[in-house]
C-alpha positions, 0 to 999 in steps of 0.5 A: 500500500502506497502513502501520499507522504511518510505521515499521511493518508493511504492510497491503493497500491495500484489502479485496479480493474473493477466494476460497479453496478449502475445505482441511482443515488439521491442528491446530497442535502449539501447541494440543495438549491435555494429552491424556487420558493420566491416563484410562489409569490407570483400569484399574490403579485398577480392578484395585486396587479389585478386590483391595481388595474381596477383602480386604474380603470376608475382613475382613467374615468375620473381623469377624462372629466378633468382639463387636458393639461391636468389629465396629462399630469395625472396619467404620467406612468410610474417609473419602474425600478431597474432589475438589471445591471451591466458589468463587463459588457454583460447584463446581469439581473438583480432580482433573484425571482426573475432570474430564477424563472428566466433560467427555468423558462429558457432551460439554462444554468443560472450563474449567481455572483454574490459580491462583497465590499471586503473582496472589492479587489477580487471583484474588480479583477473578475469584472475586468476578466469579463470585459476583456475576454471574448471566450468567457463572454461567449460562455456567459451568453449561454447562461442566465446571470444574477448579481447580488450583494452577499447580504441579499435576501429573498422572501420565503413563506412571507419571511425574509431569508438571506441567500447565504443561509440556504444549503446551496450556498454553504460552500461559499463559507459566508462570503462572496463568490459564484454559485451555479444552479442547474435549471437546464437539465430538467428531469435529472436528479440534480435539476434545480440544485447547486452544481458548482460553488466557487468562493473568493476566499481561499481554503487550505488548498483552494485559491480563487483564479478567474479561469476557474469560472470558465472551467465550470461552464464547460463541465458535463451535467452532474451533481455538485460533488461529481462536478467539483471532483471533475473541476479539481482534475481539470484545474490541476497544473499538469492538465490530466486528461481523464475527464475529456472522454464521456461522463458515463452514467453507469461510471458516475453512479458507480463512483458515487456508490463506492465513495458512499460505501467507503464513507459509510465504513470509514475506510479507503479501498477497492472493496468488493471488486469481484462482485462489481467488475462484470456489472460495470464492464458489461454496462460500458462495453470494456474493461474498467479501472478505478482509483480511490483517495481520501482527504485529511479530516475536517476539510470542506468539499472543495479542498478535499477534492483538490486534496484527492487529486494531489494524492493521486499525483503522488502515486505513479499507478494512480496518476496513469489513470487520472492523467490518461485519456479514456473512452468514458469516466466517472468521478465522485466524492463523499464525506464520512462521519469521521470528517474524511472525504472519500474520492473515487474515479472509474475509467473505461477504455 
């Protein structure tokens, strides 16, 4: 058995041929979205608008009886509060409910940028990146965009709640950054959930980079944990190639299942290989290999995904699997009750 360093977490001795059954897993509670509760306010708003219409009709009748000049003054339309802002040459909505409904209607991802005065330097850099990079502008044109301050609130069941209080925003650690909600892949188990979170604040291994945003906008459809693992692989400085094949649903479910199993027993390993091999290779039409890793305890999800990739880099056998290009792949990670995250990658050739 190999070790990441003389003092550290274990790695499996080599990439092992394995197979896992296709298992659908319920999304983690940690990737719950802020949900569409604000949309529930729409009927009430419509009722209020109907009442306003009746009042306005009466007003028009009275206005007709008055002098023309006076009628013109009273008939002047009220100015509506603007609910968009232009940043970096792009228009961003500033109303959560409108942005959510627009993304849902247009079947798009909803990219939410929460801003804070404490991270003005980072925000300025991000905005300049948007303004000067044609490639990121093109990607952002394909998603719905929302920009709000970190203390922004939405009304749920008549009560104001901060967006940061919702589980979907937990990985922001209470600060500014980006959250990506999937309102594009209707019918998928992660539809309506946060599928990527990128805080501005640094972690143990994580540090904000503008191009991280470009990477998440290119990731295949998947859950928060799947996409964060894939993001961690793609952003490794040596540019490993294992995530550029097809994200196979059987391999993705297999990686999720095995990560959950390791987390449940609190032990890293390639358990139950024999019973899993035939099922997985049969579903993908070829032999498969698997890599596993565990994080240091007490870390958040993003740091732990980076940690697992760094651990794989420390083993030549594992790195062959992670760095090589494969026909299909699946990645996922789960946290155990011991505070350790268990990552799994499975590849088909």
